[in-house]
DRENDO-1510 file (C-alpha; in Angstrom, 1 decimal, always signed):
<recs>
REC; n; res; u; v; w
REC; 1; MET; +147.4; +128.3; +126.8 .
REC; 2; SER; +144.0; +128.4; +125.2 .
REC; 3; ASP; +141.3; +126.2; +126.8 .
REC; 4; ASP; +140.0; +125.3; +123.3 .
REC; 5; LEU; +141.2; +122.1; +121.7 .
REC; 6; ARG; +142.9; +122.6; +118.4 .
REC; 7; PRO; +141.7; +120.2; +115.6 .
REC; 8; HIS; +144.7; +117.9; +116.0 .
REC; 9; ASP; +144.2; +117.8; +119.8 .
REC; 10; ALA; +140.8; +116.4; +119.3 .
REC; 11; ALA; +142.2; +113.8; +116.9 .
REC; 12; MET; +144.8; +112.8; +119.5 .
REC; 13; GLU; +142.2; +112.5; +122.2 .
REC; 14; ARG; +140.4; +109.9; +119.9 .
REC; 15; LEU; +143.7; +108.2; +119.0 .
REC; 16; LYS; +144.8; +107.8; +122.7 .
REC; 17; THR; +141.6; +105.7; +123.3 .
REC; 18; LEU; +142.5; +103.2; +120.6 .
REC; 19; HIS; +145.3; +101.5; +122.6 .
REC; 20; PRO; +144.9; +101.5; +126.4 .
REC; 21; GLN; +148.5; +100.8; +127.3 .
REC; 22; LEU; +150.6; +104.0; +127.5 .
REC; 23; ILE; +153.9; +102.2; +126.6 .
REC; 24; ASP; +153.9; +98.9; +124.7 .
REC; 25; LEU; +157.3; +98.4; +123.1 .
REC; 26; SER; +156.7; +96.6; +119.8 .
REC; 27; LEU; +157.3; +97.3; +116.1 .
REC; 28; ASP; +154.4; +95.3; +114.6 .
REC; 29; ARG; +151.8; +98.0; +114.8 .
REC; 30; ILE; +153.9; +100.9; +113.5 .
REC; 31; LEU; +155.2; +98.8; +110.6 .
REC; 32; ARG; +151.7; +97.7; +109.7 .
REC; 33; LEU; +150.6; +101.4; +109.7 .
REC; 34; LEU; +153.6; +102.6; +107.8 .
REC; 35; GLU; +152.9; +99.9; +105.2 .
REC; 36; ASP; +149.4; +101.2; +104.8 .
REC; 37; LEU; +150.8; +104.7; +104.4 .
REC; 38; GLY; +153.1; +103.7; +101.5 .
REC; 39; ARG; +156.3; +103.3; +103.6 .
REC; 40; PRO; +157.2; +107.0; +104.1 .
REC; 41; GLN; +160.3; +105.9; +106.1 .
REC; 42; ASP; +161.8; +104.9; +102.8 .
REC; 43; ARG; +161.4; +108.3; +101.3 .
REC; 44; LEU; +163.4; +110.4; +103.7 .
REC; 45; PRO; +166.7; +112.3; +103.3 .
REC; 46; PRO; +169.7; +110.9; +105.1 .
REC; 47; VAL; +168.8; +110.0; +108.7 .
REC; 48; ILE; +170.7; +110.4; +111.9 .
REC; 49; HIS; +169.0; +108.2; +114.5 .
REC; 50; VAL; +169.8; +109.0; +118.2 .
REC; 51; ALA; +169.3; +106.7; +121.2 .
REC; 52; GLY; +170.6; +106.8; +124.8 .
REC; 53; THR; +169.5; +107.5; +128.4 .
REC; 54; ASN; +170.5; +111.1; +128.7 .
REC; 55; GLY; +171.7; +113.7; +126.3 .
REC; 56; LYS; +169.6; +112.6; +123.3 .
REC; 57; GLY; +167.7; +115.8; +122.9 .
REC; 58; SER; +170.7; +118.0; +123.5 .
REC; 59; THR; +172.7; +116.0; +120.9 .
REC; 60; VAL; +169.9; +116.4; +118.4 .
REC; 61; ALA; +169.7; +120.2; +119.1 .
REC; 62; PHE; +173.5; +120.5; +118.5 .
REC; 63; LEU; +173.1; +118.5; +115.3 .
REC; 64; ARG; +170.3; +120.6; +114.0 .
REC; 65; ALA; +172.1; +123.8; +114.7 .
REC; 66; ILE; +175.3; +122.6; +113.0 .
REC; 67; ALA; +173.4; +121.4; +109.9 .
REC; 68; GLU; +171.4; +124.6; +109.6 .
REC; 69; ALA; +174.5; +126.6; +110.1 .
REC; 70; ALA; +175.9; +124.7; +107.1 .
REC; 71; GLY; +172.8; +125.7; +105.0 .
REC; 72; LEU; +171.1; +122.3; +105.3 .
REC; 73; SER; +167.3; +122.0; +105.6 .
REC; 74; VAL; +166.5; +119.6; +108.5 .
REC; 75; HIS; +163.5; +117.5; +109.6 .
REC; 76; VAL; +163.5; +116.7; +113.3 .
REC; 77; ILE; +161.3; +114.5; +115.5 .
REC; 78; THR; +161.8; +114.7; +119.3 .
REC; 79; SER; +159.7; +113.8; +122.4 .
REC; 80; PRO; +158.1; +114.6; +124.6 .
REC; 81; HIS; +156.7; +118.1; +123.9 .
REC; 82; LEU; +156.7; +120.7; +126.6 .
REC; 83; VAL; +153.8; +123.0; +125.8 .
REC; 84; ARG; +152.4; +122.2; +122.3 .
REC; 85; PHE; +152.4; +118.9; +120.5 .
REC; 86; ALA; +153.8; +120.6; +117.4 .
REC; 87; GLU; +157.1; +120.9; +119.1 .
REC; 88; ARG; +157.7; +117.2; +118.4 .
REC; 89; ILE; +157.8; +117.6; +114.6 .
REC; 90; ARG; +160.0; +120.2; +112.8 .
REC; 91; VAL; +159.5; +120.0; +109.1 .
REC; 92; ALA; +162.4; +121.5; +107.0 .
REC; 93; GLY; +163.4; +123.8; +109.8 .
REC; 94; SER; +160.1; +125.0; +111.2 .
REC; 95; LEU; +157.6; +123.5; +113.7 .
REC; 96; ILE; +154.8; +121.8; +111.8 .
REC; 97; ASP; +152.0; +124.1; +110.9 .
REC; 98; GLU; +148.8; +123.5; +112.9 .
REC; 99; ALA; +146.7; +123.1; +109.8 .
REC; 100; GLU; +149.2; +120.7; +108.3 .
REC; 101; LEU; +149.4; +118.7; +111.5 .
REC; 102; ALA; +145.6; +118.4; +111.8 .
REC; 103; ASP; +145.5; +117.2; +108.1 .
REC; 104; ILE; +148.3; +114.7; +108.5 .
REC; 105; LEU; +146.9; +113.2; +111.7 .
REC; 106; GLU; +143.5; +112.8; +110.0 .
REC; 107; ARG; +145.1; +110.9; +107.2 .
REC; 108; VAL; +147.1; +108.7; +109.5 .
REC; 109; GLU; +144.0; +108.0; +111.6 .
REC; 110; THR; +142.1; +107.1; +108.5 .
REC; 111; ALA; +144.8; +104.7; +107.4 .
REC; 112; ASN; +144.9; +103.1; +110.8 .
REC; 113; ALA; +141.2; +102.4; +110.5 .
REC; 114; GLY; +140.6; +102.0; +114.2 .
REC; 115; GLN; +143.2; +99.3; +114.8 .
REC; 116; PRO; +145.1; +99.1; +118.1 .
REC; 117; ILE; +147.9; +101.7; +118.1 .
REC; 118; THR; +149.8; +103.6; +120.8 .
REC; 119; PHE; +149.8; +107.4; +120.9 .
REC; 120; PHE; +153.6; +107.5; +120.3 .
REC; 121; GLU; +153.3; +105.2; +117.3 .
REC; 122; ILE; +150.7; +107.1; +115.5 .
REC; 123; THR; +152.3; +110.5; +116.1 .
REC; 124; ASN; +155.6; +109.0; +114.9 .
REC; 125; ALA; +153.9; +107.8; +111.7 .
REC; 126; ALA; +152.5; +111.3; +111.2 .
REC; 127; ALA; +155.9; +112.8; +111.5 .
REC; 128; LEU; +157.4; +110.4; +109.0 .
REC; 129; LEU; +154.6; +111.0; +106.5 .
REC; 130; ALA; +155.1; +114.8; +106.8 .
REC; 131; PHE; +158.9; +114.4; +106.3 .
REC; 132; ALA; +158.4; +112.1; +103.3 .
REC; 133; GLU; +156.2; +114.8; +101.5 .
REC; 134; THR; +158.5; +117.8; +102.1 .
REC; 135; PRO; +162.1; +118.0; +100.6 .
REC; 136; ALA; +165.0; +118.4; +103.1 .
REC; 137; ASP; +168.7; +117.6; +103.3 .
REC; 138; LEU; +168.8; +115.7; +106.6 .
REC; 139; CYS; +166.4; +114.0; +109.0 .
REC; 140; LEU; +167.1; +113.8; +112.8 .
REC; 141; ILE; +165.2; +111.2; +114.7 .
REC; 142; GLU; +165.3; +110.9; +118.5 .
REC; 143; VAL; +164.3; +107.6; +120.1 .
REC; 144; GLY; +161.3; +107.8; +122.4 .
REC; 145; LEU; +162.2; +105.0; +124.8 .
REC; 146; GLY; +164.8; +102.2; +124.5 .
REC; 147; GLY; +165.6; +101.8; +120.9 .
REC; 148; ARG; +165.3; +98.2; +119.7 .
REC; 149; TYR; +161.5; +98.1; +119.9 .
REC; 150; ASP; +160.9; +101.9; +119.8 .
REC; 151; ALA; +158.5; +103.1; +117.2 .
REC; 152; THR; +161.3; +105.2; +115.6 .
REC; 153; ASN; +163.3; +102.1; +114.8 .
REC; 154; VAL; +161.9; +101.6; +111.4 .
REC; 155; ILE; +164.8; +103.1; +109.4 .
REC; 156; ASP; +166.6; +100.3; +107.6 .
REC; 157; HIS; +169.6; +102.3; +106.4 .
REC; 158; PRO; +170.4; +105.4; +108.6 .
REC; 159; ALA; +173.3; +107.5; +107.5 .
REC; 160; VAL; +174.5; +107.5; +111.1 .
REC; 161; SER; +173.3; +106.0; +114.4 .
REC; 162; VAL; +174.2; +107.6; +117.7 .
REC; 163; ILE; +174.1; +106.3; +121.2 .
REC; 164; THR; +174.5; +108.9; +124.0 .
REC; 165; PRO; +175.4; +107.9; +127.6 .
REC; 166; VAL; +173.5; +104.9; +128.8 .
REC; 167; ASP; +172.4; +104.6; +132.4 .
REC; 168; TYR; +169.5; +103.5; +134.5 .
REC; 169; ASP; +166.0; +104.8; +133.6 .
REC; 170; HIS; +162.7; +103.2; +132.6 .
REC; 171; GLN; +163.8; +99.9; +134.3 .
REC; 172; ASP; +160.1; +98.8; +134.3 .
REC; 173; PHE; +160.3; +98.6; +130.5 .
REC; 174; LEU; +164.0; +98.2; +129.7 .
REC; 175; GLY; +165.1; +95.9; +132.5 .
REC; 176; SER; +167.1; +96.5; +135.7 .
REC; 177; GLU; +170.5; +95.5; +134.5 .
REC; 178; LEU; +172.7; +98.1; +132.7 .
REC; 179; GLY; +173.7; +95.5; +130.1 .
REC; 180; LYS; +170.1; +94.8; +129.2 .
REC; 181; ILE; +169.4; +98.6; +128.9 .
REC; 182; ALA; +172.4; +99.0; +126.7 .
REC; 183; TRP; +171.2; +96.0; +124.5 .
REC; 184; GLU; +167.9; +97.9; +124.0 .
REC; 185; LYS; +169.7; +101.1; +123.0 .
REC; 186; ALA; +172.1; +99.2; +120.7 .
REC; 187; GLY; +169.1; +97.9; +118.8 .
REC; 188; ILE; +169.2; +101.0; +116.5 .
REC; 189; ILE; +172.6; +99.9; +115.1 .
REC; 190; LYS; +172.2; +98.8; +111.5 .
REC; 191; ALA; +174.4; +96.6; +109.3 .
REC; 192; GLY; +177.3; +98.4; +107.8 .
REC; 193; ARG; +176.1; +101.8; +109.0 .
REC; 194; PRO; +178.5; +103.9; +111.2 .
REC; 195; VAL; +177.5; +104.4; +114.9 .
REC; 196; VAL; +178.8; +107.2; +117.0 .
REC; 197; VAL; +179.0; +106.3; +120.7 .
REC; 198; ALA; +179.4; +108.6; +123.7 .
REC; 199; HIS; +181.6; +107.8; +126.7 .
REC; 200; GLN; +180.0; +104.7; +128.4 .
REC; 201; SER; +180.5; +102.5; +131.4 .
REC; 202; ALA; +182.5; +99.4; +130.7 .
REC; 203; GLU; +179.3; +97.2; +130.9 .
REC; 204; ALA; +177.4; +99.3; +128.4 .
REC; 205; ALA; +180.3; +99.7; +126.1 .
REC; 206; THR; +180.9; +95.9; +125.9 .
REC; 207; VAL; +177.3; +95.3; +124.8 .
REC; 208; ILE; +177.2; +98.2; +122.3 .
REC; 209; GLU; +180.5; +97.2; +120.7 .
REC; 210; ALA; +179.4; +93.5; +120.4 .
REC; 211; GLN; +176.3; +94.5; +118.6 .
REC; 212; ALA; +178.2; +96.8; +116.2 .
REC; 213; GLU; +180.7; +94.1; +115.5 .
REC; 214; SER; +178.0; +91.5; +114.8 .
REC; 215; LEU; +176.5; +93.8; +112.2 .
REC; 216; GLY; +179.7; +95.1; +110.7 .
REC; 217; ALA; +178.8; +98.6; +111.8 .
REC; 218; PRO; +181.9; +100.9; +112.0 .
REC; 219; LEU; +182.3; +102.2; +115.5 .
REC; 220; ILE; +183.2; +105.9; +116.2 .
REC; 221; CYS; +183.7; +105.9; +120.0 .
REC; 222; ALA; +184.3; +108.8; +122.4 .
REC; 223; GLY; +187.7; +108.4; +124.1 .
REC; 224; ARG; +189.0; +106.3; +121.2 .
REC; 225; GLU; +188.2; +107.6; +117.7 .
REC; 226; PHE; +187.3; +111.1; +119.0 .
REC; 227; ASP; +187.1; +113.1; +122.1 .
REC; 228; ALA; +185.8; +116.5; +123.2 .
REC; 229; PHE; +186.8; +118.6; +126.2 .
REC; 230; GLY; +186.8; +122.0; +127.7 .
REC; 231; GLN; +190.0; +124.0; +127.6 .
REC; 232; ALA; +190.4; +127.6; +128.6 .
REC; 233; GLY; +186.7; +128.1; +128.2 .
REC; 234; ARG; +186.6; +126.7; +124.7 .
REC; 235; LEU; +185.5; +123.3; +123.3 .
REC; 236; VAL; +188.3; +121.3; +121.8 .
REC; 237; PHE; +187.3; +118.4; +119.5 .
REC; 238; GLN; +189.9; +115.8; +118.7 .
REC; 239; GLU; +189.6; +113.2; +115.9 .
REC; 240; GLY; +192.9; +111.3; +115.4 .
REC; 241; ALA; +195.6; +113.9; +114.7 .
REC; 242; ARG; +193.0; +116.6; +113.9 .
REC; 243; LEU; +192.2; +119.2; +116.5 .
REC; 244; ILE; +189.3; +121.7; +116.1 .
REC; 245; ASP; +189.1; +124.7; +118.4 .
REC; 246; LEU; +185.5; +125.8; +118.9 .
REC; 247; PRO; +183.5; +128.1; +121.0 .
REC; 248; PRO; +181.9; +126.7; +124.2 .
REC; 249; PRO; +178.5; +125.1; +123.8 .
REC; 250; ASN; +175.5; +127.4; +124.1 .
REC; 251; LEU; +173.7; +124.8; +126.3 .
REC; 252; PHE; +174.7; +125.3; +129.9 .
REC; 253; GLY; +176.7; +122.7; +131.9 .
REC; 254; HIS; +179.9; +120.8; +131.7 .
REC; 255; HIS; +178.1; +117.7; +130.5 .
REC; 256; GLN; +177.1; +119.6; +127.3 .
REC; 257; PHE; +180.8; +119.5; +126.1 .
REC; 258; GLY; +180.4; +115.8; +125.8 .
REC; 259; ASN; +177.0; +116.0; +124.1 .
REC; 260; ALA; +178.4; +118.6; +121.7 .
REC; 261; GLY; +181.4; +116.3; +120.9 .
REC; 262; VAL; +179.1; +113.4; +120.0 .
REC; 263; ALA; +177.1; +115.7; +117.8 .
REC; 264; ILE; +180.2; +116.9; +116.0 .
REC; 265; ALA; +181.4; +113.4; +115.5 .
REC; 266; ALA; +178.0; +112.4; +114.0 .
REC; 267; ALA; +177.9; +115.5; +111.8 .
REC; 268; LEU; +181.4; +114.7; +110.4 .
REC; 269; ALA; +180.5; +111.1; +109.9 .
REC; 270; LEU; +177.9; +112.2; +107.3 .
REC; 271; GLY; +180.8; +113.2; +105.0 .
REC; 272; ASP; +178.9; +116.2; +103.7 .
REC; 273; PRO; +181.4; +118.9; +102.5 .
REC; 274; ARG; +179.0; +121.6; +103.5 .
REC; 275; ILE; +179.6; +120.8; +107.2 .
REC; 276; THR; +182.7; +122.9; +107.7 .
REC; 277; GLU; +184.6; +123.9; +110.8 .
REC; 278; ALA; +182.8; +127.3; +110.6 .
REC; 279; ALA; +179.4; +125.5; +110.6 .
REC; 280; LEU; +180.5; +123.4; +113.6 .
REC; 281; ALA; +181.5; +126.6; +115.5 .
REC; 282; GLU; +178.3; +128.5; +114.6 .
REC; 283; GLY; +176.0; +125.5; +115.4 .
REC; 284; ILE; +177.7; +124.6; +118.8 .
REC; 285; SER; +177.6; +128.2; +120.0 .
REC; 286; HIS; +173.9; +128.8; +118.9 .
REC; 287; ALA; +172.1; +125.6; +119.7 .
REC; 288; VAL; +168.9; +125.9; +121.8 .
REC; 289; TRP; +167.1; +123.1; +123.7 .
REC; 290; PRO; +164.4; +124.2; +126.1 .
REC; 291; ALA; +164.2; +122.9; +129.7 .
REC; 292; ARG; +167.8; +121.7; +129.7 .
REC; 293; MET; +169.5; +124.1; +132.1 .
REC; 294; GLN; +167.5; +126.8; +130.5 .
REC; 295; ARG; +167.8; +130.2; +132.1 .
REC; 296; LEU; +164.4; +131.8; +132.2 .
REC; 297; THR; +164.4; +135.6; +131.8 .
REC; 298; ALA; +160.7; +136.0; +130.8 .
REC; 299; GLY; +157.4; +135.1; +132.4 .
REC; 300; SER; +155.9; +135.7; +135.8 .
REC; 301; LEU; +158.2; +133.4; +137.7 .
REC; 302; ALA; +161.3; +134.9; +136.1 .
REC; 303; GLU; +160.1; +138.4; +136.9 .
REC; 304; LYS; +159.6; +137.4; +140.6 .
REC; 305; ALA; +163.0; +136.0; +140.8 .
REC; 306; ALA; +164.6; +139.0; +139.1 .
REC; 307; ALA; +162.9; +141.4; +141.6 .
REC; 308; ARG; +164.6; +139.5; +144.4 .
REC; 309; GLY; +167.9; +139.5; +142.6 .
REC; 310; SER; +167.7; +135.7; +141.9 .
REC; 311; ASP; +168.3; +133.9; +138.6 .
REC; 312; LEU; +165.8; +131.1; +137.6 .
REC; 313; TRP; +166.8; +127.9; +135.8 .
REC; 314; LEU; +164.8; +125.1; +134.4 .
REC; 315; ASP; +165.9; +121.5; +133.8 .
REC; 316; GLY; +163.9; +118.3; +132.9 .
REC; 317; GLY; +166.5; +115.8; +134.0 .
REC; 318; HIS; +164.6; +113.0; +135.8 .
REC; 319; ASN; +166.9; +110.1; +136.6 .
REC; 320; PRO; +170.0; +109.7; +138.8 .
REC; 321; HIS; +172.5; +110.1; +136.0 .
REC; 322; ALA; +170.9; +113.4; +135.0 .
REC; 323; ALA; +170.6; +114.5; +138.6 .
REC; 324; ARG; +174.4; +114.0; +139.1 .
REC; 325; ALA; +175.1; +116.3; +136.1 .
REC; 326; LEU; +172.6; +118.8; +137.6 .
REC; 327; ALA; +174.2; +118.7; +141.0 .
REC; 328; ASP; +177.6; +119.5; +139.3 .
REC; 329; VAL; +176.0; +122.4; +137.5 .
REC; 330; ALA; +174.3; +123.7; +140.7 .
REC; 331; ALA; +177.6; +123.5; +142.6 .
REC; 332; GLY; +179.2; +125.6; +139.9 .
REC; 333; LEU; +176.6; +128.3; +140.3 .
REC; 334; THR; +177.4; +128.6; +144.0 .
REC; 335; ALA; +181.1; +128.5; +143.3 .
REC; 336; ARG; +180.8; +131.5; +141.0 .
REC; 337; ASP; +179.4; +134.0; +143.6 .
REC; 338; GLY; +178.9; +132.2; +146.9 .
REC; 339; ARG; +175.1; +132.5; +146.7 .
REC; 340; PRO; +173.1; +129.4; +147.7 .
REC; 341; VAL; +171.1; +127.2; +145.4 .
REC; 342; THR; +167.4; +126.3; +146.0 .
REC; 343; LEU; +166.2; +123.2; +144.1 .
REC; 344; ILE; +162.5; +122.9; +143.4 .
REC; 345; VAL; +161.9; +119.3; +142.6 .
REC; 346; GLY; +158.9; +117.4; +141.1 .
REC; 347; LEU; +159.1; +113.9; +139.8 .
REC; 348; LEU; +156.8; +111.2; +138.2 .
REC; 349; LYS; +155.8; +108.3; +140.5 .
REC; 350; ARG; +157.7; +105.7; +138.4 .
REC; 351; LYS; +161.1; +107.6; +138.7 .
REC; 352; ASP; +163.9; +106.6; +141.1 .
REC; 353; ALA; +163.3; +109.5; +143.6 .
REC; 354; ARG; +165.8; +108.2; +146.1 .
REC; 355; GLY; +168.5; +108.0; +143.4 .
REC; 356; VAL; +167.7; +111.5; +142.3 .
REC; 357; PHE; +167.9; +112.9; +145.9 .
REC; 358; ARG; +171.1; +110.9; +146.5 .
REC; 359; ALA; +172.8; +112.9; +143.8 .
REC; 360; PHE; +171.9; +116.1; +145.7 .
REC; 361; ALA; +173.2; +114.8; +149.1 .
REC; 362; ASP; +176.5; +116.7; +149.0 .
REC; 363; LEU; +175.1; +119.9; +147.4 .
REC; 364; HIS; +174.1; +121.6; +150.6 .
REC; 365; ALA; +171.2; +123.2; +148.8 .
REC; 366; CYS; +167.7; +124.1; +150.1 .
REC; 367; ILE; +165.3; +121.6; +148.6 .
REC; 368; ILE; +161.5; +122.2; +148.1 .
REC; 369; VAL; +159.5; +119.4; +146.7 .
REC; 370; THR; +156.3; +120.1; +144.7 .
REC; 371; GLY; +153.4; +118.6; +142.8 .
REC; 372; PHE; +152.4; +119.4; +139.2 .
REC; 373; GLU; +149.6; +118.7; +136.9 .
REC; 374; ALA; +150.1; +115.2; +135.6 .
REC; 375; ASP; +148.3; +112.0; +136.5 .
REC; 376; ALA; +151.5; +110.2; +137.1 .
REC; 377; ALA; +153.1; +113.0; +139.3 .
REC; 378; ALA; +154.5; +111.8; +142.6 .
REC; 379; PRO; +152.7; +113.4; +145.6 .
REC; 380; PRO; +155.0; +115.7; +147.4 .
REC; 381; GLY; +154.6; +113.6; +150.6 .
REC; 382; GLU; +156.2; +110.6; +148.8 .
REC; 383; LEU; +159.1; +112.8; +147.7 .
REC; 384; VAL; +159.6; +113.9; +151.2 .
REC; 385; VAL; +160.0; +110.3; +152.4 .
REC; 386; ALA; +162.5; +109.6; +149.5 .
REC; 387; ALA; +164.5; +112.7; +150.3 .
REC; 388; GLN; +164.6; +112.0; +154.0 .
REC; 389; ALA; +165.7; +108.4; +153.4 .
REC; 390; GLU; +168.8; +110.0; +151.8 .
REC; 391; GLY; +169.4; +112.3; +154.8 .
REC; 392; LEU; +168.0; +115.4; +153.2 .
REC; 393; LYS; +165.8; +118.1; +154.8 .
REC; 394; VAL; +163.1; +119.3; +152.5 .
REC; 395; GLU; +160.2; +121.7; +152.5 .
REC; 396; VAL; +156.9; +121.1; +150.7 .
REC; 397; ALA; +154.9; +123.2; +148.3 .
REC; 398; GLU; +151.7; +122.0; +146.6 .
REC; 399; ALA; +152.5; +123.9; +143.3 .
REC; 400; VAL; +155.6; +125.3; +141.6 .
REC; 401; THR; +154.3; +128.9; +142.0 .
REC; 402; GLN; +154.1; +128.4; +145.8 .
REC; 403; ALA; +157.6; +126.8; +145.8 .
REC; 404; VAL; +159.1; +129.8; +144.0 .
REC; 405; ASP; +157.4; +132.2; +146.5 .
REC; 406; MET; +158.8; +130.2; +149.4 .
REC; 407; ALA; +162.3; +130.2; +148.0 .
REC; 408; LEU; +162.3; +133.9; +147.3 .
REC; 409; ALA; +161.0; +134.7; +150.8 .
REC; 410; ALA; +163.8; +132.8; +152.6 .
REC; 411; GLU; +166.3; +134.9; +154.5 .
REC; 412; GLY; +169.8; +135.4; +153.2 .
REC; 413; PRO; +171.3; +136.3; +149.8 .
REC; 414; PRO; +169.1; +135.9; +146.8 .
REC; 415; PRO; +169.4; +132.2; +145.8 .
REC; 416; HIS; +169.9; +130.6; +142.4 .
REC; 417; LEU; +166.6; +128.9; +141.7 .
REC; 418; LEU; +166.6; +125.6; +139.8 .
REC; 419; ILE; +163.3; +124.0; +139.0 .
REC; 420; CYS; +164.0; +120.4; +138.0 .
REC; 421; GLY; +163.0; +116.7; +138.1 .
REC; 422; SER; +160.4; +116.2; +135.3 .
REC; 423; LEU; +159.8; +117.5; +131.8 .
REC; 424; TYR; +156.1; +117.6; +132.7 .
REC; 425; LEU; +156.9; +120.1; +135.5 .
REC; 426; ALA; +159.2; +122.0; +133.1 .
REC; 427; GLY; +156.4; +122.2; +130.5 .
REC; 428; GLU; +154.0; +123.5; +133.1 .
REC; 429; VAL; +156.4; +126.3; +133.9 .
REC; 430; LEU; +157.0; +127.2; +130.2 .
REC; 431; ALA; +153.3; +127.1; +129.5 .
REC; 432; MET; +152.6; +129.9; +132.0 .
REC; 433; SER; +153.7; +132.6; +129.5 .
REC; 434; GLU; +153.5; +132.5; +125.7 .
REC; 435; GLU; +156.9; +134.3; +125.8 .
REC; 436; THR; +158.5; +131.1; +127.1 .
REC; 437; TRP; +156.8; +128.6; +124.7 .
REC; 438; PRO; +159.4; +126.7; +122.7 .
REC; 439; ARG; +159.7; +127.9; +119.1 .
</recs>
């Protein structure tokens, strides 16, 4: 990456100083700013709003791919970015232009007039303003954190709301009880608007269903109104008596069959005749979502791995629920060819490190813990303590490049390498080569 700040980067450095708290869940500031900007949230194409603990980004990626396969022009806002801030905002199918982003941020900063605001709130306002000023057929909005008080929860009449699997994460902001976390996620449900719900625990499902019933929001629940499952290497989507036979998801891992099914249900709930079975098939089989079991074939680390006969994977799953899915995928890699898996793990301090390592306890993988460039990164020594508390043996590397070298130097068959644990770590890896920057 260039060492020079882009114009919008300089604006963001100023904006981040206006509100000292990194996360402050409230809608007052964003609603005030959007009012001053002329309520761009009221001038959007049909919106699909996606909340949940895990699978939000993958579900949005499937939805975008399906809609674009159907010929629709799509706005998208996701978070966080991995390499460049522009990744967060996709305007009518393309990442926002640097000049447009600099201009839109300047306009939002002027409208905010130095009042308290969070970084996420002002960037969300910028995305909504950009979307309101560019025609499109559909707008996909991914919740940042929680849902009820998240800065994206400003859409009064979404076409469809979506809640992906709810589990434990961000307990310091959302609460330590699963029912409370589900209540936060269910806050995106709007009166009379359909809500697509992934498979949930009984506790989470009870809360979500109660919220939908209180608002008269039609429920479309996995395992009841629809389902999706793998069969003979294909994805089968079932909705009542209707069965749709589709290619397998392009995103790797068994859990992506569920995410793809939720996306299909949400796409069909739009009722747009352009979303045909052919569009579903093309979208599911071509969706791309970086750092979610992404196989790296370019860049210096991938080249090192290939020279040793290893394959290199990257995943940003950072909570126990995601780690369990990751462990299942890793076990599948070994089952294919008998080669071992080496996990290179880096986490933020506030994450449940013991819960993550507990998910890896039965994997029989080599584990290397590492640091990365983020103020909130957990020191490798703390990760060692957490892993040992779960009965795991680990090695330590100060940086991911050293960890890869250690893994490749080990005796035995060339391992499957899986770098995981934080999207910040994943972004650091992708940033090493422009070839691997998300597009």
